[in-house]
C-alpha positions in Angstrom: 12.9 42.2 19.5 10.2 44.7 18.7 8.2 43.4 22.1 11.1 42.7 24.4 12.8 46.3 24.0 10.0 48.4 25.4 9.6 46.1 28.2 13.2 46.0 28.9 13.0 49.9 29.2 9.6 49.5 31.1 11.9 47.5 34.0 15.1 49.6 33.6 12.9 52.8 34.6 11.1 51.0 37.3 14.3 50.0 38.9 16.2 53.4 38.4 13.2 55.4 40.0 13.5 53.8 43.5 10.0 54.9 44.0 8.4 51.1 45.2 8.4 50.4 48.6 9.7 52.1 51.9 13.0 50.4 51.9 14.4 52.0 49.0 17.7 53.9 49.6 16.1 57.7 48.7 13.0 57.4 51.1 15.2 55.9 53.6 17.8 59.0 53.2 15.3 61.5 53.2 13.4 60.3 56.5 16.8 59.9 58.3 17.6 63.8 57.3 14.2 65.1 58.3 14.9 63.5 61.9 17.4 64.9 62.7 16.8 68.5 61.3 15.9 71.7 63.3 12.3 72.4 63.8 11.0 75.0 61.4 10.8 78.7 62.9 8.3 80.8 62.0 9.0 84.1 59.7 7.1 87.3 59.2 4.1 86.9 57.0 2.6 90.4 57.7 3.9 93.9 59.1 0.8 94.8 61.4 2.2 97.1 63.3 3.2 99.1 60.0 -0.2 99.1 58.8 -1.6 101.1 62.1 -2.7 104.7 60.8 -2.2 103.7 57.1 -4.8 104.4 54.5 -6.4 101.2 52.6 -4.6 101.9 49.4 -1.2 102.2 51.7 -2.2 98.8 52.8 -3.3 97.1 49.7 0.0 98.3 49.0 1.9 96.3 51.6 0.2 93.4 51.5 1.4 90.6 48.5 -1.9 89.4 47.7 -5.4 90.7 46.2 -7.9 91.1 49.0 -10.7 88.4 49.3 -12.9 91.3 50.1 -12.8 95.0 50.4 -15.8 96.1 51.8 -16.8 96.6 54.5 -13.1 96.0 55.3 -10.0 94.1 53.9 -9.9 90.5 54.2 -6.9 88.6 52.8 -6.6 84.8 52.4 -2.9 84.0 52.5 -1.1 80.7 53.1 -0.2 81.3 56.1 -3.3 82.6 57.6 -6.2 85.1 57.1 -5.9 88.6 57.6 -8.7 90.9 58.0 -8.3 94.5 58.8 -11.6 96.6 60.0 -11.4 100.4 59.7 -13.0 103.7 61.7 -13.1 106.9 60.1 -10.8 105.3 57.2 -8.2 104.3 59.4 -7.6 100.5 60.7 -9.2 100.3 64.1 -8.8 96.3 64.7 -5.9 94.2 62.8 -6.8 90.5 63.0 -4.0 87.7 61.7 -5.7 84.0 62.4 -2.9 81.4 61.9 -4.1 78.6 59.5 -4.3 75.2 60.4 -1.1 73.2 58.5 -0.8 69.3 57.6 2.4 67.7 58.0 2.0 64.1 57.1 -0.8 62.8 58.9 -0.6 65.4 61.9 -2.5 68.9 61.7 -1.0 71.8 63.2 -3.7 74.4 64.4 -2.0 76.5 66.4 1.3 77.8 67.9 3.1 77.0 70.7 4.3 80.5 72.1 3.0 83.9 71.7 6.0 84.9 70.3 6.0 82.6 67.4 2.8 83.7 66.2 3.8 87.4 66.9 7.0 87.1 64.7 4.6 86.0 62.1 2.4 89.0 62.3 5.7 91.5 62.4 5.2 92.2 66.3 7.8 92.1 68.8 6.8 91.0 72.4 9.8 89.6 73.3 10.7 90.3 77.1 7.3 92.0 77.5 5.3 90.9 80.3 1.5 90.2 79.4 -0.7 92.8 80.9 -3.7 90.5 80.9 -3.1 86.6 80.8 -6.4 83.8 81.1 -6.5 80.3 79.5 -7.8 81.7 76.4 -5.8 85.2 76.0 -2.9 86.9 76.3 -3.0 90.8 76.0 0.1 93.1 75.8 0.6 96.7 75.9 2.0 98.1 72.9 3.2 101.3 71.3 3.2 101.9 67.8 4.2 105.3 66.3 3.9 106.7 69.6 0.3 105.8 69.9 -0.5 103.2 72.6 -2.6 99.6 71.5 -3.5 96.3 72.7 -2.2 93.4 71.3 -4.2 90.2 72.1 -3.1 86.7 71.3 -6.1 84.2 71.0 -5.5 80.4 72.5 -7.2 77.4 71.8 -6.5 74.4 73.6 -3.5 76.0 75.0 -2.1 76.8 71.3 -2.0 80.8 69.5 -4.1 80.9 66.7 -4.9 84.5 66.5 -3.5 87.8 66.9 -5.3 91.1 66.9 -4.3 95.0 67.3 -6.8 96.9 68.8 -5.9 100.3 67.6 -8.9 102.5 68.4 
């Protein structure tokens, strides 16, 4: 009895977990639920337009992470991508958000389908606006932040949008 009781407990635990084999109920239910789910929508990660004209100290309060580097500019490594803020005369002159490649199962997503999706992540609204410049690698928009005209530029690699910059000079 001393030897069979632990063995029986082990068998019951293994059968109860349903973690062995692809034909288990929990695995097949999870896969069918994911197949019918709507694709993930981008959400705002940072508010780049709100950073234009702000001081270094103000921006550090706005970003919910510690900077990776603070000199000569602010650099952040966020779960969704890298944020870099370059300064001229103590004001942001160029702000860049680089989307980080994401692994989902065996696939890797290294960019977003539309400039609008990447803009959403950076807090920029380009919905309905016409680009002022379009090429295979870039899409630029004239944009106004606090009464000041700036240029917003989206960079494409292999047809996918991978970074967005605000040139606030």
